[in-house]
KEVO-220531 format. One record per residue: x, y, z of N, C-alpha, C, O in turn; residue in three letters. Coordinates in steps of 0.05 Angstrom, whole numbers, plus 32768, in hexadecimal, padded with zeros to 4 digits. Last residue first. Example, Ala and Ser with C-alpha at 12.3 -4.5 7.8 and 13.67 -1.06 7.14 Angstrom:
BEGIN
81017FD3808E81117FEB808F81028001809D810C801780A1SER81087F8E809C80F67FA6809C81087FBE809C811D7FBE80A9ALA
***
This chain:
BEGIN
85DF8775871885CA8762871085CE8748871F85BE8736871BALA860A8796872085F68795873585E08780873085D1877A8742LEU8628879486F1863287868708861E8785871F862287748731GLY860F87B686CD860C879A86C98613878B86E38606877786EAILE861C87E986DF860087E386D985FB87C586D785E587BC86DEGLU865587E686E4864487E986FB862787E186F5861A87D38706ARG867487B486BA866B87D086BF865687D186D5864687BF86D7PRO8699878086DB8683878886C9867D87A686CE868087AF86E5LEU86BB8778870386C7877A86E886B2878286D486B9878A86BDTYR869F8771873186A9878C872C86B7878E871186BE87A48709LEU8671874E87468681874B872E868B87678725867F87728712LEU86738745878D866887528775867B8751875E869487518762PRO8672871487B58686871E87A38679872B878B8675871E8776GLN864A86FE87D48660870C87E28674871987D08686872787D9GLN862786E487B3861D86FB87C18634870B87CF8631872387D3SER864686B887A2863E86CD878F863686E6879D863E86FC8795ILE8649869C87D1866286A587C5865C86BB87B1866A86CF87B0VAL8613869087D8862186A087EC863A86AC87E0864086C387E4PHE8607866E87AD85FB868987AD8609869B87C2860A86B387BESER863B864A878D862A864D87A48620866A87A6862F867D87A0ASP863A863E87478647864A875E8633864E8774861C8656876FCYS8623862D87188621861B872F862E86268748862F8619875DGLY8650864B86EC8636863D86EE8637862B8707864B861C870BGLN8677868287038675866786F8865A865A86FF864F865E8715GLN867D86B2871B867386B387008670869786F48667869486DDTRP869386A6874E867886B2874C866D86B1872F865486B0872DPRO86B38665874B86B48682874D8699868E8746868986808739LEU86B78627877086AD8637875986AF8655875F86AC865D8776LEU86C18600879586D7860E878986D0861E877086E08621875ESER869885EA87B3869A85E3879686B285EE878886B885E78771GLN86A385FA87E9869785E187E2869D85D887C686A585C187C1GLN86B9862E87EA86C8861887F686BD85FD87EE86CD85EA87EBALA86BB865787AF86AC864B87C686BB863387D086C8862487C1GLY86F5868187A186E1866C879B86D2866387B486DB866787CAPRO870086C7879C870586AE87AA86EF869A87A386D886A3879FTRP871D86FB8776870686EA877C870F86D18789872386C58781PHE8735873A877A873D871F877D8725870F878687198714879BLEU8732876F874B87248760876187308744876287338737874DGLN875E87A5873E8755878A87388747877E8750874E87848767PHE876287E88724876087D4873A875887B9872E874C87B78719ALA8778882A87198774880F870E877487FC8726878387FF8739ARG8760886B871B876C8855872A8764883B871D874D88368716VAL876288AC870D8761889386FF876F887D870F8788887D8710ASP876888DE8720875488CD872E875388B18722874388A1872CARG87A589018729879388F28717878188E08729878988D5873DSER87CB8917874987B68929873F87A3891B872C87938928871FARG87ED88F5876487F288F9874787DF890E873B87E389158724THR87E188F3879C87FC88EF8793880188F8877688178902876FARG87AA88FE879E87BD890D87B087D9890B87A687E8891F87A6TYR879788D7877C879488F3877487A78905878587B28918877BGLN87A388AA879987AF88AD877F87AD88CA877687C088D5876AHIS878488B487C887A188B187C987AE88B687AE87C288C487ACHIS874F88B487B2875A88CB87C1877888CA87C1878588DE87BATRP874E887F879E874B8896878C875688AF8799876688BE878CILE8751886487CE8766886087BA8766887787A6877B8880879DALA8721887387E5873A887D87F18752887987DF8765888987DFTYR86FC885887BF86FC887587C68716888087D18721889487C7GLY86F0882887A7870C883087A9870F884E87B18723885A87A9LEU86BA881C87A086CC880887AD86E8881187B286F8880487BFTYR86A18848878986938839879F86A6882787AE86A3882387C6GLU86C3885B876286BB886D877886AE885E878F86B0886787A6SER86C9882C874086DF8838874F86D68849876786E08846877DASN86A48816871E86A2880F873A86B6881E874C86B5881C8764TRP86B2882686EB8698882F86F5869488288713868388348720SER86E1880A86DD86E3882586E986C9882F86F486C988418706PRO86E287C686F186D887DA86DE86D887F586EB86CF87F88702HIS871A87A48707870287B3871086FB87C786FA870B87D786F1VAL8730876786EA8732878486EC8718879086F68702878886EDPRO873B872D8713872C873986FD872D87588700872D87628716ARG875C86F4872A875B87118729874B87198710874E870D86FASER874B86BD8754874D86C78739874B86E68739873A86F18747ILE8769868E8781875886A5877C875D86AE875F877186A68753CYS8769864A87988774865F8786875F86758783874786708782ASP876F862C87D8875E863687C2876E864A87B2877E865A87BCPHE878F861F88038780860A87F7876F861287DF8763860287D2GLY878C865D88238797864288248784862E8817876D862C881EGLU878E869487FA877D8685880C87878668880C8789865C87F6ILE87BC86A187DF87AD86B787EC879A86AB8801879686B68816LEU87D6867987C387E1868287DD87D3869887EA87DB86A187FFGLY87CF868C877F87D28677879387DD868487AD87EB869887ACARG87A886A5874E87B886AE876587B88697877A87A386918785TRP87A186AC8708879E869A872087B286A3873587C986A78730ARG878386DD86E1879C86D386ED879586C38706878586CC8716GLU875986F786C9875886DA86CA877186CD86D6877386B586D6GLY877E872F86B88763872386B88765870586B6877186FA86A4ASP87B5873A86E687A9873986CB878F872B86CC8789871C86DFSER87EA8750870B87CD874E870B87C3874F86EE87C9876186DFLEU8826872B870E88168741870587F9873B870687F087248704THR885F871D873888458715872D8835872D8724883787438731LYS888D87308752888C872F8735887287268728886F87288710GLY888F873A878788A18725877D889F8721875F88AE87118754ALA8866875E878D88818768879188968754878688AB875C877ELYS883C873A87868841874E8771885D87598774886B875E8760ILE8842871C87B68845870F879C884A87238785885A871E8774GLN883A874487DD8853873587DC8857872887C1886D872987B6ARG8804875387D0881A876687D08835875887CD8845876087BCPHE87EA872287DB87EA872D87BF8801874187BC880F874287A8ALA87F38720881287FF870C880187FF871587E48813871087D6GLU87D5874E882287F2874C882887FF873888158815873D880ATRP87A2873F881287AF8756880687CD8756880A87DC875C87F8LEU879B87128833879B870E881687A88726880887B8872387F6MET8799872B886587AF8719885F87B18714884187C787118837ASN87698748885E878287568863879A8744885C87AC874D884FHIS8745871D88588749872F88428763873F8845877187448832MET874A8708888C875186F888758756870A885D876A8706884FLEU8736873388AC8752872988B0875B871988978772871C888FGLU8700873788998714874D88978730874388988741874A8887ARG86E58701887586EB870E888E87028722888A8713871F8879ARG86C98712883386D68700884786DA870F886186D587278863LEU86B58735880B86A58720881786B1870D882A86A586F98831GLY86E8874887DB86CD874B87E786C5873187F686CC871B87EECYS871F876F87CB8716875487D386FC875887E286FA876987F3ILE87488793879E872F879287AE8728877587B3872A876487A1VAL878487B687928776879C8794875E879F87A7876087AC87BCVAL87A387E18760879987DB877B878A87C1877B878387B78765GLU87D687D1873087BB87D9873887B687D3875587C387C28761PRO881B87E6873B880787D1873587EB87DC873C87E987EF874CALA884A87FC8750884188028734882E87ED872A882F87E58713ASN885287F48785885887DE8773885487E48756885A87D38744LEU88468826879E885D881687A6886688018792887E87FD878DTHR8819883C87828831884C87888849883B878E885F88408783GLU87F68810877E87FE881F87668817882F876B8829882F875BTHR87F0880087B287FC87ED879F880687FD8787881C87F7877CPHE87D3882787CF87F0882887CE87FE881487BC8816881887B6GLY87A1880787ED87A8882287E487C7882387E587D3882187FBVAL877587CF87E4879087DB87E9879087F887E08781880087CESER873987BC8807874887C487EF876387D187F7876687DC880DPHE870287938819871C879F881F872A87A788058726879A87F1SER86BD878E882C86D3878C881986EC879A882486EA87AC8835PHE867D8771883A8696877E884386AB877B882E86AA8768881EALA864887768809865A8767881B8671877988258676878E8819PRO8609879588068625879687FE8637878888128635878D882ALEU85D78797881985DD8780880885FA878088008604876C87F4ASP85EA87B8885385D387B0884385DA8797883485E48783883FGLY862E87B48856861887C6885B860187BE8848860487BE882FGLU866C87A08874865487998864863E87AD886B863B87B68882ALA86A287D08879868F87BD8884867887B88871867187C98861LEU86E087D2885B86C687DE885C86B287C9886586B187B3885BILE872387E08865870E87CC886986F387DA886C86F087EB887DHIS876087EB8845874787F7884F873287E18850873087D1883DLEU87A587EA884D878D87DB8847877587E98854877687F0886CALA87DB8808882C87C9880A884287B087FA883B87A787FC8824HIS882087F7881B880487FC881587F487FF882F87FE87F98845PHE885387F9882E884F87F68811883287FA8809882D87FF87F1GLY886188038862885A87E8885B885787E3883D885787CD8834HIS8871883B8866887D882688768879880A886C888C87FA886CGLU88528857883F886F885C8842887D884488508892883B8848GLU88208843884B882B883F8830884988428832885888328826ILE881A88568880881A8839887A88268833885F88358820885CASP881B888E8877883088818887883188638882884788588880ALA87EB8895885A8805889B884D881D888F885C883088858850LEU87C68884888187C88877886787E3887C885A87F088698851LEU87D188AB88A987D5888E88AF87D8887F889587EA886E8892LYS87C088D9888F87DC88D7889887E388BA889D87F988B18896GLU878A88CE888A879A88D2887287B888CE887987C688C1886AASP877B88CD88C0877888B488B0878888B68896879388A2888DSER8786890388D1879688EC88DC879388D288CB87A688C388C9PRO8784892D8895877A892488AF8789890B88B88799890088A8ASP87AD895F887887A589438879879A893D889587A3894788A9LEU87A88998884F87A8898D886B879E8971886A8789896B885EASN87D189AB881B87B9899D882287BC8992883E87D089858845MET
***
């Protein structure tokens, strides 16, 4: 298989750093998001998706999640994550497979390239609003916080509501 330069960069980053971070710009009503490629290969852990923050912050959050998983923390539904955003805890929720092609395209390519399987597991890391410390699924959460974090743990048909 011939690889283009972006594929080679992704593979080199995983080899050197343990993962590659991809950043997707906001488009229409969809917020910007970042996701890992390589957590599965390097850490035997699901990939991670973060939505709606500045690129640099999401990149730093992916690095911190990588370090914590490498130190023994596991991604599980409702798990509290400290140290990703100063002063706030984040919560991990599993990404429903119906969202994979939209949010994890390059991770799917990488997994298929390495294992011949398109089955990629991922978790979304949710951040709370700064004012109320509420998460998108909690009553009274700020509408901006909700708009920036699609509920990828719900099946695609429900998560768009």
